[in-house]
Each structure stands twice: as C-alpha cells, then as structure tokens.
Backbone bond lengths (Angstrom), bond angles and torsions (degrees), N, CA, C in turn:
res aa  C-N    CA-C-N  psi(-1)  N-CA   C-N-CA  omega(-1)  CA-C   N-CA-C  phi
1 M - - - 1.436 - - 1.522 107.25 -
2 G 1.300 115.49 133.64 1.448 121.04 -176.95 1.518 112.19 -99.40
3 A 1.304 114.17 -162.48 1.449 121.55 -179.78 1.519 111.61 -59.25
4 L 1.311 115.99 140.90 1.464 122.81 174.77 1.518 114.23 60.56
5 G 1.326 118.33 27.56 1.450 121.72 175.89 1.510 115.79 81.72
6 R 1.313 118.07 9.93 1.461 120.55 178.29 1.524 110.20 -72.50
7 V 1.341 116.12 144.83 1.460 121.86 -179.63 1.528 108.47 -107.92
8 Y 1.337 116.52 135.39 1.462 122.03 -178.70 1.525 110.05 -121.67
9 W 1.311 117.10 155.33 1.465 123.44 176.31 1.513 109.57 -135.78
10 W 1.337 115.27 160.96 1.460 123.22 169.45 1.512 107.19 -162.36
11 G 1.295 116.64 159.51 1.459 121.74 -178.87 1.515 111.83 110.84
12 T 1.320 116.20 -147.78 1.457 121.77 -174.26 1.530 112.38 -79.22
13 N 1.323 115.41 160.23 1.455 121.50 177.49 1.525 109.56 -134.54
14 Q 1.325 118.03 52.12 1.461 121.52 179.11 1.517 112.71 -77.45
15 H 1.324 117.97 -29.90 1.460 121.34 -172.26 1.526 112.78 -128.15
16 G 1.324 117.79 21.62 1.455 120.37 -179.45 1.515 113.52 78.94
17 Q 1.333 117.84 21.37 1.454 121.74 -177.61 1.531 113.82 -53.99
18 P 1.329 118.98 -35.23 1.466 117.74 -179.16 1.519 114.42 -84.44
19 G 1.318 118.42 6.84 1.454 119.62 -176.86 1.512 111.72 77.27
20 L 1.323 116.85 25.05 1.464 123.70 179.99 1.522 109.39 -127.22
21 P 1.338 117.81 155.96 1.472 119.23 174.84 1.532 110.35 -55.94
22 V 1.330 116.71 147.34 1.456 120.17 -176.93 1.519 112.85 -66.77
23 S 1.321 118.30 -9.76 1.460 120.74 176.43 1.527 111.71 -72.25
24 K 1.336 116.74 -17.49 1.464 120.74 177.44 1.526 108.82 -74.00
25 P 1.312 118.04 141.81 1.465 120.46 -176.99 1.530 112.53 -72.72
26 S 1.300 114.45 166.53 1.459 120.34 172.89 1.523 108.68 -68.25
27 S 1.329 116.75 164.89 1.452 120.47 -178.10 1.516 110.65 -136.13
28 A 1.325 116.06 135.26 1.461 121.63 176.01 1.526 111.43 -91.54
29 Y 1.340 117.31 -1.63 1.456 122.11 -177.22 1.525 110.49 -122.92
30 P 1.340 118.11 144.84 1.466 119.91 176.18 1.529 111.04 -57.59
31 T 1.339 115.19 130.87 1.454 122.78 -178.24 1.524 107.52 -133.21
32 E 1.317 117.84 134.29 1.462 121.09 -177.90 1.528 111.88 -67.28
33 V 1.325 116.71 138.68 1.466 122.91 171.08 1.525 104.95 -85.56
34 A 1.325 115.97 88.26 1.464 121.63 -171.44 1.523 113.23 -62.71
35 S 1.332 118.02 -27.95 1.463 120.71 -177.19 1.529 113.04 -83.09
36 A 1.326 118.09 -6.43 1.467 121.00 179.93 1.521 110.21 -83.97
37 P 1.345 116.96 138.40 1.463 118.34 173.93 1.527 109.95 -68.09
38 K 1.302 117.31 164.79 1.465 121.33 177.84 1.524 109.24 -59.70
39 A 1.322 117.07 135.60 1.463 122.26 -172.21 1.520 112.66 -112.10
40 V 1.337 114.57 152.31 1.460 121.00 170.76 1.528 111.11 -110.13
41 R 1.345 116.96 -21.67 1.462 123.05 176.86 1.518 109.26 -144.23
42 V 1.336 115.70 145.03 1.468 121.99 177.89 1.521 108.03 -132.65
43 T 1.320 116.52 138.99 1.459 121.01 172.71 1.522 108.16 -136.23
44 C 1.302 116.14 143.18 1.460 121.24 -178.82 1.519 109.24 -123.10
45 G 1.321 114.88 136.63 1.452 120.80 175.28 1.510 108.61 -110.13
46 N 1.315 115.63 -163.09 1.454 120.30 177.25 1.524 108.26 -77.54
47 Q 1.307 117.49 95.59 1.465 125.46 175.77 1.523 113.57 77.59
48 H 1.334 118.31 24.59 1.461 121.22 170.84 1.528 108.96 -150.61
49 T 1.334 115.25 161.45 1.455 122.08 -178.36 1.519 108.94 -134.98
50 C 1.332 117.36 143.11 1.461 122.55 174.68 1.521 108.61 -133.33
51 I 1.331 115.75 148.72 1.457 120.82 177.57 1.521 110.06 -134.01
52 I 1.325 115.36 154.48 1.453 121.57 163.77 1.522 103.90 -103.02
53 A 1.322 115.63 121.42 1.458 121.32 -176.11 1.531 111.19 -86.04
54 K 1.310 115.51 161.97 1.462 121.12 177.63 1.520 111.46 -58.86
55 D 1.352 117.15 -27.10 1.473 120.71 179.13 1.521 112.14 -80.38
56 G 1.360 118.09 0.58 1.447 122.67 178.82 1.518 114.24 91.43
57 G 1.326 117.57 -9.83 1.453 121.55 179.10 1.520 111.73 -76.33
58 V 1.328 115.49 158.79 1.461 122.38 176.64 1.522 106.95 -113.66
59 Y 1.328 116.62 131.35 1.461 122.73 -176.71 1.516 109.03 -131.91
60 C 1.345 116.25 143.69 1.460 121.21 179.39 1.520 110.36 -139.28
61 W 1.340 115.73 160.88 1.462 121.75 175.32 1.522 109.09 -160.58
62 G 1.337 116.03 160.89 1.463 121.63 179.29 1.522 111.84 115.76
63 R 1.314 116.86 -147.96 1.465 121.99 -177.94 1.531 110.39 -67.49
64 N 1.337 115.75 141.45 1.464 120.00 -175.15 1.521 112.04 -145.07
65 D 1.314 118.91 26.62 1.463 120.61 -176.42 1.522 113.47 -67.93
66 K 1.312 117.99 -19.56 1.471 122.24 178.92 1.533 111.38 -116.37
67 G 1.341 117.55 16.96 1.463 120.89 -179.86 1.516 113.93 80.12
68 Q 1.330 118.13 22.13 1.465 122.39 -176.36 1.526 113.07 -58.30
69 L 1.328 118.20 -26.50 1.464 120.96 -172.96 1.520 113.85 -85.91
70 G 1.328 117.97 -7.58 1.459 120.51 175.54 1.512 114.48 68.00
71 N 1.339 117.05 22.45 1.467 120.12 -178.52 1.530 112.82 -101.48
72 G 1.327 117.06 12.66 1.453 121.27 178.17 1.513 114.45 78.46
73 K 1.314 117.21 8.07 1.466 122.08 -179.10 1.521 109.82 -122.80
74 T 1.320 115.74 164.37 1.461 120.43 175.50 1.526 109.49 -131.75
75 A 1.307 117.05 47.24 1.462 121.24 173.57 1.521 107.92 -66.92
76 T 1.316 117.45 157.35 1.459 119.48 -178.35 1.524 112.73 -67.77
77 K 1.321 117.57 -28.98 1.461 120.43 178.80 1.519 110.25 -158.20
78 S 1.317 115.62 154.50 1.454 121.22 176.78 1.516 108.39 -143.12
79 P 1.330 117.39 97.46 1.447 119.11 -179.53 1.520 113.14 -75.83
80 N 1.335 117.38 -7.02 1.457 120.91 -179.71 1.528 110.45 -85.82
81 V 1.324 116.12 135.84 1.462 121.07 174.34 1.527 105.89 -67.64
82 T 1.352 116.63 117.25 1.458 121.65 -170.54 1.519 110.60 -126.62
83 A 1.332 116.51 137.80 1.452 120.90 177.31 1.520 110.24 -68.19
84 V 1.327 116.55 139.88 1.459 122.23 177.21 1.519 107.66 -76.25
85 N 1.339 116.67 136.84 1.465 121.45 177.54 1.532 110.09 -68.74
86 K 1.313 115.24 138.99 1.458 119.35 174.78 1.525 107.96 -91.67
87 P 1.345 117.35 137.92 1.476 119.81 -179.71 1.509 112.05 -66.56
C-alpha cells in the first residue's frame, strides 16, 4: 500500500491479480490499482488480493476458482475489484 491508501501491484497477471483484464501484460514495476478504493489494510493470497477500504468495505480481485474473493461465486478469475458479500 502506498501513500494515501493507494494500492499497487507488480508481477504476473494470469488471473487478474492486479485488478486488470488478463490481456494486460505482467509488470516488473509497481503500478497503481486505479480501480481500488483507498485502503487501510491489504492482504494477498495465492493469486488474489483483498483490501479493507477507508470506507469500511472489503474488496477483492484475482483468482477465484475456490471462492477466494468472497463474492458468492467460483469463477476462475475476476480482474474487477469487487465488494465482498456480507453474510
């Protein structure tokens, strides 16, 4: 997490890990996840990322074949920054 709650990514983009369509190339340099809200906490799993935003919401993106993103779906990937469903 960078200045002012901005979230950055770098590395591979096989499953939408950076919050971008998988057609975007991998990156060796930190690049802002522009679609993510400002964050207070960030956690990364194996090929997915989740944040707690300043607004209190929880958002995730990346690989989701086992429901890692908490959105009630099991799609193989979700490059879109998506709010986690509340039970």
